[in-house]
N, C-alpha and C positions, 0 to 999 in steps of 0.2 A: 504494500500500500504506500508506495513512494509519493504518489500525488497527494494523498491525504496528509502526509507529514508537512509538505511544503505549502500548498495552497490553502488547506484547511486552517492552518495556524495563522496565515496572513490575511485571510478573507479578501483576497484580491483575485482578479481574473486569471485564468490559466490559458496558456497557448500550447497546442499540441501540433508539432511539426511532423509531416508525413503521417498524419493520423489514420490513414488507411480507412477501414470500414467502421471506425468508431468503436473499436473493441474496449476502449477505456472509459466509455460513457458512465458505466456503473461506478468506477473509481472517482470520477469527477463529482458525481451526485453524492456518494458517500462522504466525500471530503467537505461537502457544503460549499463548493465553489460557487460564487455568485454569478459568474459567467465564464464559459469556456469557448474558445474558438479553435476549431480543428482545421488545419490546412493540409491539402494533399494535391498532387499533380494528376491524379487519376479521377476523371469524371465519374466512372463507375463506382469507385470506392466512396467518393463524396456522396453520391446518391444513396448508397447503402447506409452510410453513416446517418444521413438525414432521416432515412426510413426508420432506423433503429432508435433515433432520438425522439420519434413520435411528436414532433413539434414542441418539444420542451423549450420554454422561452429562455432558459439559462444557458443553452448551448447552440452554437451555430457552426456550420461547416462551409468552407469555401474551396473552390478549385484554385490552386496557385501554381502557375507555371514558374519555371526557373527565373531568377532575378532577385532583386532586393526584397527582403521580407517587410511587408507593411510599411513602405516608405512614408515619412511624415509622422510616424508615431514613435514616441520614446517614453520610457519609464512607465509602462502600462501594466505589465504582468508581474504577479507575485511568483509565478513559476512558469517555466517553459520545459516541455518534454519532447524528446525525439527518441522514441522507444524502438529499438531494433531497426533503425533506419539511418543512422548517422553516416553509414558507408555510402549513401547516395551522394553525399557532398564531398567525398574523399578522392574524387578523380584527379584533383590537383590541390596543391597547397593554397593557391589563391581561392578556389571554390570553398574549401573547408574554412579558411580564414574569414571569408566574407560572411558565411552563415553564422559563425561564432561571434563575429563583430555585431551582426544584426541581433543575435540573441542578447548580447550584452546591452545593446541600445534599448531593447524592448523590456528588459527586466528592470524593476524598481531596485534601488540600492538595497542590498541584502537579500534580493530574490534568489531563487534556486533554479539551476538548470539540471535536468535529468537526461543524460544521454547514455543509452545502452546500445552496445554494438559488439559484434563478435570480435574476439582477439585475433588480429592478423597473424601474430607470432604463432598462436596455437593452430591456426589454419595451415600455415606453411609447415609446421611440425607434423600435422596429420598427413600431409602429402608425402613427407619424408623422401623428397626427391623424385617421387612418382608423378605421372601425369594426372592421376585421379585417385580418389579414395572413396570407398563406399561403406556405409553402415546400413543397418536395417531400416533407417529412416531417411537418410540423406546421402547424396553423392556430391562431392566437390571435385572440380576439375581446374587444374592450373591453366591460367591464360597469359602467362608471361613466358618468354623463350626458355626452352630447356637448357640446363647448364648455367643459368644465370640466377642471381638472387633477385627477389622482387624489390622494386623501388619503394621508397617510403610513401609516394603518392602515385596513383595511376595504375598500379598493379591490381589485377582482378582475378577472381575465381568464378567459375560457373557453379551455381547451386541448384540442385534438383531435389526437392522433397518428394518422397514417394507419392505418386498419384498427382503430382503438380507439374507445372511448367518450369522450364529452366530459366533462371534469372542470373544476371551478371551483377556481381557485387564487388566493389573496390575494397581492398584490404585496408584495415585501420590498425595501426600498430600502437601499443601503449606508449612507446618512446615519442611518438608524434603528438599524442594528446597530452 
C-alpha cells in the first residue's frame, strides 16, 4: 500500500504515470486521495481505466503522448507513481532525465515519488550471456549485440509473459537511478 502511505498522509492529489488500465484505483480510494489523475499513452488502456473508475469524481484519466508532463503546472501533487513502467522512459539519459525533472516540478516540496521497475542488472544476470531465458511465466530475450555489454541507456530486452504479446523494455540499472 505505497500510495496510501504517501498521498493519504498528505491529503493532496496523486498522479499516476503510465497508469495502464487503472489497476491502482482501489489503492487511491483506500488512501483517501482527494483527486487522482492517471496518464497513459494507450487509448485502450485509458478507456478501460475510465470504465473501471465508474465515473468516480475523484479520479480522472487522460491519454498523454510523449512530451513534457502537464506543462504549466508545478507543485500540485503530494505523490507521483510510475509502477512497473519507468523503463518506458529509459531509452536515453535525456528521456529519463526529462521525466524525472517533470516529476520533481509536479511534486509539492516533501512529496513522494514511487517508481518501481525491474532491475536491469538482474535481467542481464538471468540471461547469463545467452540470447534468451525462459521461466514458467516469462521469456526474456536480449536485444543488444552478442558479445557486448548492455549500455546504461538504450539497451533493451524483449519480454513475453505466457499467453501475452511480446513487449520491448529498456533496461534500468540501479547505478543509473
